[in-house]
C-alpha angles and dihedrals in degrees: 000000000000119000095211140011088248089062089053092051092050093050092050094047092044091050092051091045095050095042094053093044094052094043089051090057094048095051097035096098092075115089120204133196118243106182106299092342136085126216139164117266085222088079092075099079094046097084087063088052089053091051095050092042091057093047092048089048091054099047105026103030135220094313091053094054094044093048092049091046092055091047091050092049089053091049091050088052089049089053087052091055094047092049091049091053091046090053093049095051107082120236119246103264115237092004109061112081088213117054126206096263093050092047092049092046089061105033100025089069088051089067090070091039092054094045091051094041096053090057094040092044095054094043094048094044093051090048091046095054092045094052092042093056092041088063096037093053088056100041103032112200092342128094099026089172091060097057095039097047095034093054091048093049092057102034097046092052087066094039095052095053098038097051096045092043094054098034101043115004102046094048089049097248092130134017124247095262092053090045092052096046092044092051092049095047091044091051092046091049094050092045092050092049091047090055092047090050092058093098089052089053089056091045091050090050091051095048095045093045091050092047094049094044090060089065092062096046 
């Protein structure tokens, strides 16, 4: 089915990447309280996206990440279309356990989330891959933590503000103060998680390198 073990690794990483990105859009309409701050629950799957992005960057290069990012953006748009159709088709009255208003309350908000996220996703991914390779071209195989964390620090600053701005602030769902605090706490959360995931980056590198080396033995 797969010509090489490297093909298998790409398919697995791409599957994890796409699944978490799409799930993040679908659940993003729910806001949660974190101390005095508010943030979208959709932020939770993104650390996994960071992890897979960095591993794909390492083993499949800049073109691999960009290609996968464009594919994922198209799939998110496809999810948008399916959700729109699902909203337009009326529920069976007296039979469906979820009526139209309940369905719209959950997935109608996702329309704005998805629109904002497609833009934020592409912008942040392109920035991420640019910063990642800026550091890698200067450090070679050394300092994995620098290129993985450094790319996240820059790219997620843009992502956090763009997605909340389009999804919640522009349509009037939240005021500017809530938007600003939510973006800051969301960015801080993602940055903190990215730092905590650093050991997993090294573990992922070790496992993939070992797996691929077996093919050449």
